[in-house]
C-alpha positions in Angstrom: 20.4 -21.8 32.4 23.3 -19.4 30.6 22.8 -21.1 27.3 19.1 -20.6 27.6 19.1 -17.2 28.9 21.9 -16.5 25.5 19.4 -17.9 23.2 16.8 -15.9 24.8 18.5 -12.8 24.5 19.5 -13.2 21.0 15.8 -13.8 20.2 14.3 -10.6 21.6 17.3 -8.7 19.6 16.6 -10.5 16.6 12.6 -9.4 16.9 13.2 -6.1 17.5 15.6 -5.6 14.7 12.8 -7.0 12.0 10.0 -4.7 14.2 12.3 -1.9 13.4 12.6 -3.0 9.6 8.4 -3.3 9.3 8.3 0.6 10.8 11.1 2.2 8.2 8.8 4.1 5.2 9.3 2.5 2.2 9.8 4.5 -0.5 8.8 3.9 -4.1 11.0 2.6 -6.6 11.9 4.6 -9.5 10.0 5.1 -12.7 11.5 5.4 -15.7 9.0 7.4 -17.6 9.5 6.1 -21.4 10.8 8.4 -24.4 7.7 7.8 -26.3 5.2 9.2 -23.6 3.3 12.5 -24.8 3.8 15.8 -22.5 0.1 17.5 -21.9 1.0 21.1 -20.5 -2.2 22.9 -19.2 -1.7 26.9 -18.8 -5.5 26.8 -17.1 -4.9 23.4 -15.0 -1.5 24.8 -14.2 -0.1 21.8 -14.3 1.9 19.6 -16.8 2.8 15.6 -16.5 3.3 12.8 -19.2 1.5 9.7 -20.6 1.4 6.6 -22.7 1.3 7.3 -26.5 -1.6 5.1 -26.8 -3.8 6.5 -23.6 -5.3 9.9 -24.2 -6.7 13.3 -22.2 -10.1 12.7 -22.5 -10.8 17.1 -22.7 -14.8 16.1 -23.9 -14.8 14.9 -19.9 -12.7 17.4 -18.5 -13.1 21.1 -17.0 -10.4 23.6 -16.3 -9.8 22.2 -12.9 -9.9 18.2 -13.6 -8.1 16.1 -16.8 -9.0 12.8 -17.0 -6.8 10.5 -19.0 -7.9 7.1 -20.2 -6.4 3.9 -21.5 -6.7 2.6 -25.3 -9.1 0.2 -25.0 -11.4 3.3 -23.3 -10.3 6.0 -25.5 -13.4 5.6 -28.1 -16.4 5.1 -25.7 -19.2 7.6 -25.2 -19.7 8.5 -22.2 -20.9 11.9 -20.8 -18.8 12.4 -17.4 -15.7 10.3 -16.1 -17.5 7.9 -13.5 -19.6 5.9 -16.4 -15.5 4.9 -17.9 -14.5 1.7 -16.1 -11.0 2.9 -15.5 -9.5 6.5 -15.5 -6.9 9.1 -14.4 -8.0 12.4 -12.9 -6.5 14.7 -12.4 -6.4 18.6 -11.0 -4.0 21.2 -10.5 -4.4 24.6 -9.2 -6.1 26.7 -12.1 -8.7 28.9 -10.4 -7.4 28.3 -7.3 -8.5 25.1 -6.8 -4.9 23.2 -6.0 -4.2 25.9 -3.2 -3.6 24.1 0.2 -2.3 20.8 1.2 -3.6 17.7 1.4 -7.2 17.4 0.6 -8.9 14.1 1.8 -12.5 13.5 2.8 -12.9 12.9 6.8 -12.6 9.8 8.2 -10.4 8.3 5.9 -7.2 6.1 6.4 -4.2 8.0 4.8 -0.8 6.9 4.4 2.1 9.5 3.1 5.1 8.8 1.1 7.2 10.5 -1.7 6.6 10.2 -5.6 9.8 9.3 -7.8 10.2 12.9 -8.4 10.8 13.5 -4.8 7.1 15.0 -4.2 5.5 14.5 -0.9 2.1 12.9 -1.0 -1.0 11.8 0.9 -2.7 8.7 -0.2 -6.1 7.2 0.7 -8.4 4.2 -1.1 -11.9 4.2 -0.6 -14.6 2.4 -2.5 -17.9 3.7 -3.0 -20.6 1.9 -4.6 -18.7 -0.7 -6.0 -16.4 1.6 -7.8 -13.0 1.9 -6.4 -11.0 4.9 -5.7 -7.2 5.5 -5.1 -6.5 9.5 -4.5 -3.5 11.3 -4.2 -3.2 15.0 -2.5 0.6 15.6 -4.2 2.5 18.8 -2.4 3.7 20.9 -5.6 5.7 23.4 -3.3 4.6 27.4 -2.8 3.6 29.5 -5.9 3.5 32.9 -5.6 0.6 34.9 -8.1 1.9 38.2 -9.4 -0.6 41.3 -9.3 -2.1 41.2 -5.8 -0.2 43.4 -3.6 1.7 42.6 -1.8 2.2 39.3 -4.2 -0.3 36.8 -3.0 1.9 33.2 -1.8 0.3 30.1 -1.4 0.9 26.5 -0.9 0.4 24.6 -4.2 -1.0 20.6 -4.8 -2.3 18.7 -7.1 -4.6 15.6 -6.9 -4.8 12.6 -8.5 -7.5 10.2 -8.7 -7.2 6.7 -10.4 -11.0 5.1 -10.6 -11.9 1.5 -11.5 -14.9 -0.4 -11.6 -13.3 -3.4 -10.5 -10.5 -4.5 -8.8 -9.1 -6.4 -11.6 -9.0 -3.1 -13.2 -7.4 -1.5 -10.8 -4.6 -3.8 -10.5 -4.1 -4.2 -14.7 -3.9 -0.2 -14.6 -2.2 0.7 -11.3 1.4 0.7 -12.6 1.2 2.9 -15.6 -1.1 4.5 -13.6 1.1 5.9 -10.8 3.9 6.3 -13.3 1.6 8.5 -15.0 0.9 10.3 -11.2 4.8 10.1 -10.8 5.2 12.8 -13.5 2.4 15.2 -11.9 4.1 19.3 -11.4 2.8 22.2 -11.4 3.6 24.6 -15.1 4.0 27.6 -13.4 7.3 28.6 -12.9 7.3 31.0 -10.2 6.6 28.1 -7.7 9.5 28.3 -5.0 
């Protein structure tokens, strides 16, 4: 009876230890950005990021508050809007106040939180709309103080990134590189506190 009780106690302790390990948040592994990656800086959108040399920032599909980054195989496709491309990384920052506030997401979405390799906190959620897959990130970019107002206006600042793919296979193919791009996102404004 004593041996059975001891085995039961060992099993209970082991099970509890496994459950505790499963509940720990998992921090993304460090992403080393290759030195040949280009750097994009946008004063109007108030952000900067790095991206692979064969990818392109499509300014013809962008607006002041939304930038589109496209893999090499889709860089020359003639389309009127970014959803017409099979895979894109869309980014919006604080230009014109679009990035003021924290963690924007649709009501009812299942969200997860974490930290990017650059230590910025994020909220992540995924959705499928009309068959197109979206993986969205709202990234905490700190506080920004905008000069000129009396008193100066200091607000929360966030960056929104969206990975969008027509198929699960495309999302799987480009996710690692796209997440490395997302990991380099930073506010360009140096007045961030």
